[in-house]
C-alpha positions as CSV (number, residue, x, y, z in Angstrom):
1,M,-104.8,-118.3,-0.8
2,P,-106.3,-115.3,0.9
3,K,-108.9,-113.3,-1.1
4,K,-107.7,-110.2,-2.9
5,I,-110.2,-107.4,-2.8
6,C,-110.3,-103.9,-4.2
7,I,-111.9,-101.1,-2.3
8,V,-113.0,-98.1,-4.5
9,G,-113.2,-95.0,-2.4
10,A,-110.8,-96.3,0.2
11,S,-109.9,-93.0,1.8
12,G,-113.4,-92.0,3.0
13,K,-114.8,-92.9,6.4
14,V,-116.6,-96.0,5.2
15,G,-113.7,-97.0,3.0
16,R,-111.2,-96.9,5.8
17,Y,-113.5,-99.0,8.0
18,M,-113.7,-101.5,5.1
19,I,-110.0,-101.7,4.9
20,G,-109.8,-102.5,8.6
21,H,-112.4,-105.3,8.4
22,A,-110.8,-106.7,5.3
23,L,-107.3,-106.8,6.9
24,D,-108.8,-108.4,10.0
25,R,-110.0,-111.2,7.7
26,G,-106.6,-111.7,6.2
27,Y,-107.6,-110.3,2.8
28,E,-105.1,-108.7,0.4
29,V,-106.4,-105.2,-0.1
30,V,-106.0,-102.8,-3.0
31,G,-107.4,-99.3,-2.3
32,V,-108.4,-96.7,-4.9
33,C,-108.7,-93.0,-3.9
34,R,-108.1,-89.6,-5.4
35,E,-104.4,-88.5,-5.5
36,Q,-105.1,-85.7,-3.0
37,S,-106.5,-88.2,-0.5
38,V,-103.6,-90.7,-0.5
39,D,-102.3,-89.2,2.8
40,K,-105.4,-90.3,4.6
41,L,-104.2,-93.9,4.1
42,A,-100.7,-93.3,5.6
43,D,-101.4,-95.5,8.6
44,V,-102.1,-98.5,6.4
45,A,-99.9,-97.7,3.4
46,D,-97.5,-100.5,4.3
47,R,-100.3,-103.1,4.5
48,I,-102.3,-102.4,1.3
49,T,-101.6,-101.4,-2.3
50,I,-102.8,-97.9,-3.1
51,V,-103.9,-97.0,-6.6
52,P,-104.3,-93.2,-6.8
53,G,-106.6,-91.5,-9.3
54,P,-110.3,-90.7,-10.0
55,T,-112.5,-93.6,-9.4
56,D,-114.3,-93.1,-12.7
57,D,-111.1,-93.4,-14.6
58,R,-111.2,-96.7,-16.5
59,D,-107.4,-97.0,-16.6
60,V,-107.2,-96.6,-12.8
61,I,-110.0,-99.1,-12.2
62,A,-108.5,-101.6,-14.7
63,R,-105.2,-101.6,-12.8
64,A,-106.8,-101.8,-9.4
65,V,-109.2,-104.7,-10.0
66,E,-106.8,-106.9,-11.8
67,G,-106.8,-110.4,-10.2
68,C,-109.3,-109.4,-7.5
69,D,-111.9,-111.8,-6.1
70,A,-114.2,-108.9,-5.0
71,V,-114.6,-105.2,-5.6
72,L,-116.2,-103.0,-3.0
73,V,-117.4,-99.6,-4.2
74,V,-118.5,-96.5,-2.3
75,L,-120.8,-94.8,-4.9
76,V,-120.2,-91.1,-4.3
77,P,-122.5,-88.7,-6.2
78,W,-120.0,-85.9,-6.3
79,G,-120.2,-83.2,-8.9
80,M,-122.2,-83.0,-12.1
81,K,-119.9,-85.1,-14.3
82,H,-121.5,-88.6,-13.8
83,Y,-118.9,-89.6,-11.3
84,A,-121.0,-92.3,-9.6
85,S,-122.3,-93.9,-12.9
86,G,-118.9,-93.7,-14.4
87,T,-117.4,-95.5,-11.5
88,A,-120.0,-98.1,-11.5
89,Q,-119.8,-98.7,-15.2
90,A,-116.0,-99.0,-15.1
91,V,-116.2,-101.7,-12.3
92,L,-119.0,-103.6,-14.1
93,D,-117.0,-103.6,-17.3
94,L,-113.5,-104.2,-16.0
95,A,-113.7,-106.4,-12.9
96,P,-112.7,-110.1,-13.3
97,T,-115.6,-112.1,-14.6
98,D,-116.4,-114.1,-11.4
99,A,-115.7,-111.3,-9.0
100,R,-118.2,-110.3,-6.3
101,L,-119.2,-106.7,-6.8
102,I,-120.5,-104.9,-3.7
103,F,-121.8,-101.3,-4.1
104,S,-122.9,-98.9,-1.4
105,C,-125.5,-96.1,-1.6
106,G,-128.3,-94.6,0.4
107,W,-131.9,-95.6,1.1
108,H,-133.2,-93.4,-1.6
109,I,-132.2,-95.9,-4.2
110,T,-135.1,-98.3,-5.0
111,R,-134.9,-101.5,-7.1
112,D,-138.5,-102.4,-7.6
113,G,-140.4,-99.3,-6.5
114,Q,-141.9,-101.0,-3.5
115,D,-140.0,-99.0,-0.9
116,V,-142.0,-96.6,1.4
117,Y,-140.2,-93.5,2.4
118,S,-140.8,-91.1,5.3
119,W,-141.6,-87.5,4.7
120,K,-138.1,-86.6,5.9
121,V,-136.4,-88.8,3.3
122,R,-138.7,-87.5,0.5
123,F,-138.0,-83.9,1.5
124,L,-134.2,-84.3,1.7
125,V,-134.0,-86.2,-1.6
126,G,-136.3,-83.7,-3.3
127,A,-134.4,-80.7,-2.0
128,M,-131.1,-82.1,-3.0
129,G,-132.5,-82.9,-6.5
130,R,-133.6,-79.2,-6.9
131,L,-130.4,-77.8,-5.5
132,A,-127.9,-80.0,-7.4
133,P,-128.0,-78.1,-10.7
134,I,-127.4,-74.9,-8.7
135,I,-124.7,-75.8,-6.2
136,R,-123.1,-78.5,-8.5
137,V,-121.7,-80.4,-5.6
138,V,-123.8,-83.6,-5.5
139,D,-125.9,-85.3,-8.1
140,L,-128.3,-87.9,-6.6
141,N,-129.8,-88.6,-10.0
142,D,-126.4,-89.9,-11.1
143,Q,-126.3,-92.3,-8.2
144,V,-129.8,-93.5,-9.3
145,E,-128.4,-94.0,-12.8
146,A,-125.4,-95.9,-11.4
147,A,-127.8,-98.2,-9.5
148,R,-130.0,-98.7,-12.6
149,R,-126.9,-99.9,-14.5
150,I,-125.9,-102.3,-11.7
151,F,-129.4,-103.7,-11.5
152,A,-129.5,-104.4,-15.2
153,S,-126.2,-106.2,-15.1
154,D,-125.7,-109.9,-15.0
155,R,-122.6,-109.6,-12.8
156,R,-122.6,-111.0,-9.3
157,W,-123.5,-107.7,-7.6
158,T,-125.0,-106.6,-4.4
159,V,-126.2,-103.0,-3.7
160,V,-126.1,-102.2,0.1
161,R,-128.4,-99.4,0.9
162,G,-127.5,-97.6,4.1
163,S,-129.6,-95.8,6.7
164,D,-128.3,-92.7,8.5
165,L,-124.8,-93.3,9.9
166,E,-123.2,-92.6,13.2
167,E,-119.8,-93.2,14.8
168,G,-119.3,-95.6,17.7
169,E,-118.2,-99.1,18.6
170,S,-119.5,-102.0,16.5
171,Q,-122.9,-103.5,17.3
172,G,-122.2,-106.4,15.1
173,L,-123.5,-107.3,11.6
174,P,-126.5,-105.1,10.7
175,V,-129.9,-106.6,9.9
176,W,-131.5,-106.0,6.5
177,S,-134.7,-106.0,4.6
178,R,-135.6,-105.8,0.9
179,H,-137.7,-102.7,1.3
180,V,-137.4,-99.4,3.1
181,G,-140.5,-98.9,5.2
182,D,-140.4,-102.4,6.7
183,P,-140.7,-102.2,10.5
184,V,-137.3,-103.7,11.2
185,L,-135.7,-100.6,9.6
186,A,-137.7,-98.0,11.4
187,S,-134.8,-96.8,13.6
188,N,-132.9,-95.6,10.5
189,L,-129.5,-95.7,12.1
190,T,-126.4,-97.8,11.6
191,R,-122.9,-97.5,13.0
192,R,-120.5,-96.5,10.2
193,T,-118.1,-99.3,11.1
194,D,-121.0,-101.8,10.8
195,F,-122.0,-100.5,7.4
196,A,-118.5,-101.3,6.3
197,L,-118.7,-104.7,8.0
198,F,-121.8,-105.6,6.1
199,M,-120.0,-104.6,2.8
200,V,-117.1,-106.9,3.6
201,A,-119.2,-109.7,4.9
202,A,-121.3,-109.6,1.7
203,V,-118.2,-110.9,-0.3
204,D,-118.9,-114.4,1.1
205,D,-122.7,-114.2,1.3
206,E,-124.1,-115.9,-1.8
207,E,-127.7,-115.1,-0.6
208,L,-127.0,-111.4,-1.2
209,V,-126.1,-111.9,-4.9
210,H,-128.6,-109.8,-6.9
211,E,-130.1,-108.3,-3.8
212,A,-130.3,-104.6,-2.7
213,P,-130.5,-105.0,1.1
214,A,-131.5,-101.9,3.1
215,I,-129.7,-102.2,6.5
216,V,-130.1,-100.9,10.1
217,G,-128.0,-101.4,13.2
218,R,-128.4,-104.7,15.0
219,L,-129.0,-103.1,18.4
220,T,-131.3,-100.3,17.3
221,P,-134.8,-100.4,18.9
222,S,-136.5,-101.5,15.6
223,A,-134.0,-104.3,15.1
224,R,-134.4,-105.5,18.7
225,A,-138.2,-105.4,18.4
226,H,-138.1,-107.4,15.2
227,A,-135.8,-110.0,16.8
228,R,-138.2,-110.4,19.8
229,T,-141.1,-110.8,17.3
230,E,-139.3,-113.6,15.5
231,E,-138.4,-115.3,18.8
232,T,-142.1,-115.5,19.8
233,A,-143.4,-116.4,16.3
């Protein structure tokens, strides 16, 4: 039997790439997206099941994850109404007991406080944190809260932390490290399709259970330098 996976946030750029990678692997796909975004999935509507609705709506999530072997979640920090943490909590509570739960977020999330951030990352996160109560568009603190709940859970989770993203042809499965600041991650760039590829590949990677890998593109300068170092070690 092919795996059945649910993609929460299916209509976004990363979500659409995840759909493609999942279908390439022969998975049965259920996609969750807001009702106003359903049209973005028109080209795959005959190949997947679409469950429209807010991703933090527990009834929507309950319908979507039923019978799924894995749930892949794009944690979006939209608005000031705890959208990311509400989505994460719904998935943690309602996904089948043995399901693999894969969440995506940015590098600013830290699991153990051992990450080392550049001044640019610190500035951007600080600026967004100060502006969020004013512009009321994004709430990075809510994404931090979502990650905290995931890390505290005994579910079979993985939190994939993405670098800056760009479009382009796949470079293959990204490389990863446990901590931002490690030399292998210095290039801080990943193809968006490869971010999605890592999410889908994590479904079958037991080594990533209870890990929060920070990823970077396989063919970036820092990843290449790391590979050469390992070859000569």
